[in-house]
N, C-alpha and C positions, 0 to 999 in steps of 0.2 A: 287754469292752465297758464303755464309759464309764458311771460312776454317773450315775443319774437321780434328780433332786429333784423331786417333784410338789409345786406349791403352788397351793392352792385358798383361794379368798377366799368367805366365807360369813356370812350373817346370816340366822337363823330357817329353816335349810335343812333341818330333819329329814325331811321328806318326800322331798328329792332326794338327800342327801348320801350315803345307803347305797349307792344304785346307782353314784355317781360313784366312791366308795371301793373297791367291789367289783371296778370296771373296771380298777383301777390297782394291785392287790396285787403285781404283779411289779416294781415301781418300787423303788428302794434306800431311799427316804426320801419321807414324806409330811408336808407342812407345810399345817396349816390355820390362815388369819387370820381370826379371828372379831371382827366389828364390833358386838358388843353383843347377841347373841343371847338370847332368853329363853325358848327351848324347849329340845329335846335335842340340838342341835347339838353342843356341845363333847362331851357324854358319848358320843356316836355316833363322834365322831373320835378320841377317846382309845381306845375299845374297839377301834378299827381300828389302833391302834398310832401314831397321828399325833402329831406334836408340834403343839400348840395354843397361838397366841398371840393375845392380846387386844389391841385397837387402838381409838382413837378415830376415827371415820370422817372422813377429808378429801379422799376422792375414790377412784375406781377405781386411777389410775395410781399414787399414793402407796401404796395397800395392797398392790398387787401388787409395788411396788419393795420394800417393807418385807418382804414375803415371800421375794424373792431374797435379801435380806440375810441371812435367817436360814439359808438352804439351805446345805448342805456338799458337794453333788453337783457333778459337773463340767458337766453339762446340767440345763436347767430345763425343765420340762413344766408350763405355766400352764393352770389350768384352773378354771372357775366351778363352782359346786356342783351346777348342773343341767345338767352336761355328762356324757358318757360316752365313754370310749375303747374301741371293739369291738374284737374279737380280731383281725381283719384290719389294723387300724390299729396294734395293739399289736406285731404281727409286723412290720410295715412299719418301725415306729420302731427296734426292737431291731436289725432287719438294717442300717438306715441308720447306726446308731451303733456296729455292730459292725466296720465296714470303713473304712479310710481315706478321707477325702472333703475337699474344699476348702470345704466349706459350714459356716458358723458358726451357721445356724439353718434353720429349715424352716417354710415356710407349709402350712397342713393346711386342706383344705375342711371346712366346716362345714355340717350341713344341720339345719334347724329344724323342730320340729314345732309346728304352730298348730292349735289345737282338734281335736287327734287326726289330722291329716294331715300327712306330710312335705311341705314346700314345695320344689319343685324350680325354680321360676321367680320372678316377682314382685321381681327385685332381691335376693331372698334367697339364692340359690343359683347357683354355688358362693360362699360366704362365705369367702374364703380369710383366715385368721387365722394371725398368726406366734406361735406357741404352744410351739415346741420350739427351744431356742437354747443355746449355750454361755455358762455363766454369767458368764465373764470377757469376752464379747464383747456381751452385750445387756443393756440397761436399758429400763425404762418410762419414757415421759415423764410429765410432772406433770399431765396432763390429768384433770380431774375425771370426766369422761365421755368415751367414744369413745377410750380410751388406746390408745397403740400402743408397740410394742417398737421400739427403735431399735438396729439391729445395726452393730457396727464390723466389717464383713466382708461375706461373700456368703451369700444365702439361696436355698435350693432349695425345690422343691415336693414334697410327698407326694400320693398318690392317693386314700387310704381317708379316709372322713369321720370327724370328730367328730360325735357325735349331740347335738344341743341339745334338751333337753325344756323350752322356756323358757315356752310359752303353753297349759297344759292346759286352761285355760277362760277365759272373757271377764274374769272378775273378776281372775285373775292379769295378764291383758294390760292391763287398765286401770289396775291398781295401777302397774305399770311404766310404763305411757304417762304417768301423772301425774308419777312420778318422774323419767323421762329428760327429759320437757319442761321440769320445773323446772331439773334440772341443766344442760340446754342452753342455756336462757335466762340463768342465772347466769354460766355460762361465757362466754356472747356478751358479758354486761353487763361482765365483768371485762376482756374484750378491746376495751372500748369502741364494739361495734357498737351500732347503734340499728335500731328496727323501723320501717320506711316502710309506706306503703300499698302499694307493690308487693310486699313480703313478706307482708302481710296477705291480699292480695286476689288476686294473681298466681300467687305461688309454691305455694299449695295445690292448685290445679287442675293446675299444671305437675307437681306430684308425682304426682298420680292418673295423668296421662297416661304419666308415666315408668314407675310401676310397672305399670300395668295393660296399655299398649300396647308400650312400648319394651321393657320386660323381661318382656314375656309373662305377666303375672299372670293372663290370662284361662284360660291352660292349667292354672292351678290350682284352676279350679272357682270355687264360690262362696266359698271361702277365699281364693283370690286376689283376688276383687272385694272382699272385706271387708279385707284387707291393704292394697290400694291405697288405698280410701276412708279407712281409719283412719290411714294414713301421710299422706295429705293434710291431714287434720283435725290430726294431730301437729304439721305444720309450722304451721298457722295458730296453735294453741295456744301453741308455743314462743314465735312472736313476739309474741303477744299478752301472755304473761307477761313477755317482755323489756320491752316498752311500759310494763307496769305497774311493773315495778322503777323506771324512770326517772321515772313519775308519783309513786312513793312517795317517791323520793329529793327531788323538787322540792317535795312536801309537808313532808318533814322540814326542808329548808333554810328553808322559809317560817315554821317556829315560832319 
């Protein structure tokens, strides 16, 4: 079978990292990219035999691409610290890489836990992510957030899920909510996009309709309603932050 390098990005993930590392003991190499942890993240990774590299954070895409650059395996398994590879997925990965194939990468479905409930709808599932790929054929783009793997070749699809323990409580959700809306606004600002009244007034309810009705968030119970509502608020906050970036830019020019 081809040699697999698991690459994990982490910052202050001592609560999640042991579960993630335990689920990938079968890979040939583990690399952890740490972006300034001040908890036990590094020690946990080193005890598990991982190679740990410290970086200055410049975005998800650059961080993950840096990790690929440190890998020696034939294939990359890219993970976040709050994700887990269950046994069925491990068996599917090893089977896929043990046989001849025309694929240079694989999309894997990812299911996310929100406040103790696995979300099967709401636009969150199946959340196919390209996380397994030939190191010589795949690279991450330079996006600060919502990074993607670019494959020079063909990608197939696996059936078993990555387990994503992203939101154990509202405190974690709102922390990521603030971080991702800021990153999203900054990315839009760099691309020269502006925030119109349409973005601030029309897009948020459209997002709610999409998640709750079109993507059947109502089937996820109260948690589905919360996801749909909070997703709509996130759209408004992102564009409000983008508008504020331009306001501050004008203020700086006026000094």
